[in-house]
N, C-alpha and C positions, 0 to 999 in steps of 0.2 A: 897440524894447522893447515897444511896444504889440502888434506882431505876435506876439512871443513869448508875451505874456500871453494873447492870444486863442487861440493854439494850445494853450497849457497848459490853459486853461479848457475848450476843446473836448474835450481828452483826458480831463479829469476827468469831464465830463458823459457822455462815451461809456462810460467805465468804470463810472460809477454807474448807467447806464440798464439796466433789466432785459433779460435775454435775450429774443429773439423767440420762443424755444421752450424747453420744459422740458429740464433736464439733470440728470445724476446726479453728485453729489460722492461719490467713493469715499474712505472714511477708512481709516487704517492698521488699525483694529480690524476691518475687513471690512464695516462698516456703509455702506449706500448711502442718501444723502439726495437726495430729489427736490427740486430747486430751480428757481425761475423766474427767478433772478438771483443774481449774486454780485459781490463787490468785495474786492479785496486791499488791506488797510489795514496796512501795515508787515509784522509777522510773523503777522497774522491774516487769515482770510477772513470777511467778513460775508456770510452766506448769506440769501437771501430765500426763505422757505418759504410755503406756502399759508396758514399761520396767523400769520406774522410773520417776525421776523429772529432769527438765531442766529449767534454768532461761534465759530469754531474755529481752533485753531493751524494756521498754514500748514504746519508740519512734519507735522501729522497727516493732511493731504490727500495721498492717493496719486495720484489722477487725477480729472479732470473729463470725463465722457463724455456725449455727446448721447443723448437718449432714443431708443431704437430704435422704439418703438411710440407713436403719437400718437393722441389721441382723434379719431374721424372728424369731418369737417366737417359741419355741419348740411346736410341735403338742400336743394338749390335748389328754390324753389317751382316748380310745374309751369307751363310756358309757357301763357300765355293763348291760347285758341283765336282764330283769325282771325275777323274780322267776317263774319257771315252776311248774305246778302241779306235785304231786308225781307220779313217774313212767310214766311220759308222753311219753317218748321215747318208752318204752315197749308197752304202750297202743296203740300208733299210729302205731307201727309195726304190732301188732295183728289186728288192725282195717283194715289196708291195706291188710293184708294176707287174711282176711275173708270178705272183702267188707262190713265193718261195720262202724258205726259212733263212732269215738274215744270219743266224749263227752258222748255218751250213756254208753260206757264201764266204763268211769271214774265215772259216776253217780251211776252205779251199785256197783262199788268198794267202793265208799264213804258210801253207805248205808250198804253194806255187812260187811265191816271190818274197815271202816274209814282209809283206806290205811295202815293198820297194817299187814305186811306179816306174823306175828306170831299169828294172831287171831285164836282162837279155839272156836267153838260154843258148846252149851250143847250137841248137837248130834254128836260132833267130826268132824264137817265140818271145814276145815282149810284153812288158807291163805287169800290172798287178795280177791278172789272171792268165798271163802267158798265152797270148793269141797271135795269129799270123799277122805279119806286118801290113797286109792289105786290108785289115780291119779298119774301118773308117775311124779317124782320130784316135788311133790306138794309144797314143801317148797321153791322152786326156784321161785321168783316172775315172771320171764319171762315165765316159764312153766305153772304156775298157771293162769296168765293172758291169755296165749294162749289157754289153755283148757277151761277156763270159757267163753272166747269170742267165741270159736267154738261151745260150747254148747248153748249159747244165740243165735247165728246165726241159729242153727238148730231149736230152738224153734220159732224164728220169721218165719222161713219157714213153720214150722208145722202149725202155726196159721195165715197164710196168712198175715204176717207183722202186726198183731194186737199186738201192744206193750203191752197193758194192760194184755192180755192173756199170752203173752210170759213171762212177768215179774212175773205174778201169778204162772205160771208153774215153773219158776226158783226158786221161794220161797217155794211153797207148793208141787210141783211135778206135772208132766203132768197128772197123774191118777186122781188127785183131780179136775183139770180143766175139764178132760174128764167126771168125775162124775157129776159135776154141770153144765157143758156147758157154763160156764162164770167164772168170778173171784170168787173163793170159798169165802163163807161168813165167813171167819176167820178174826178176828180182826187184827191179825199180818199180814196176807197177804194183806188185804185191805190197811193197813197203809204202808206196804212195797211198794206196787205199787204206792201209792200217793207220797211217799217220793222220790222214784227214778224219777218219772215223773216230780215232782216239781224241783228237782235238774237239770234234763236234760233240761227242759224248761228255767230255769234260765241261764244255760250255753249257750243256743242258743240266749239269749237276749243280750249277751255281744258281742261287736265288735270282729271280728276274721279275720285274714288274710288268713286263710285256708278254703277251701271248703270241709267239711267232706263228706265222702262217705255215701250213703244211705244204709239201711239194704239190704242184698242180696235178690233179688226177687226170687220167686219160678219158677223153670223151669217147663214148661208144662209136666205133666205126670211123673215128677221125684219122686221117692220114698222118703218119709220123715222119718228120724230116727235121734234120738239124738245120736251123735257119742261120746259124753263125758259121763262119769259115772254120774248118777243122784246124786243130793245133798241129805244130810241126815238131814239138819236142817229144816224139814218140820213141820209146826204147827200141834199139836196134839189136840188142844182144839176143842170142839164141835161147829158147826156153830150156829150163833145166829139167 
């Protein structure tokens, strides 16, 4: 008995529930009523309209038809853009300004400061690209990236686009590269060059929608000079 009552109650609720979509009730008179729900109560239909309910004789209902055209669903919100690397806009602006590869700049920043604009080395080199304190507005990420990118550009020009030598000079100083004629045999410098190049090569292996600029070529006969102040966190250990 309880099961029968439960089944009957479920049927009544299902009949009373509004339809999931709009439908048209076609009357014998030719009138079409747009309803969002209906219920047969004896010899009458109780129709749910947008403004309320109305009852019509069941004999006057010719047909109940589904609505052919439905209101469009609201547009889905645009997907949020994927996370961008730290300071990517500033890096790309500096890369464009000095005809450099943005991925190379980001790789240098990652090793120099791990993208911490307040990083300070033992030798008091500061900021994202670890420059001398006398660099103008060194604590401003935009100025720090600009100065560091310009300096790295000058080093690439100085060493004929030899990335290993340019990175070694950025880490140990141009005078050390000049002294050894190659990457100085300092453990820190060798590790630094490897880490930057490894990060740079990894970034180039990822699919990208942008074509990065190549390091600036050297103009024939142009004088080479580092226009940014030299860094101070140069390794002091003896070569091995």
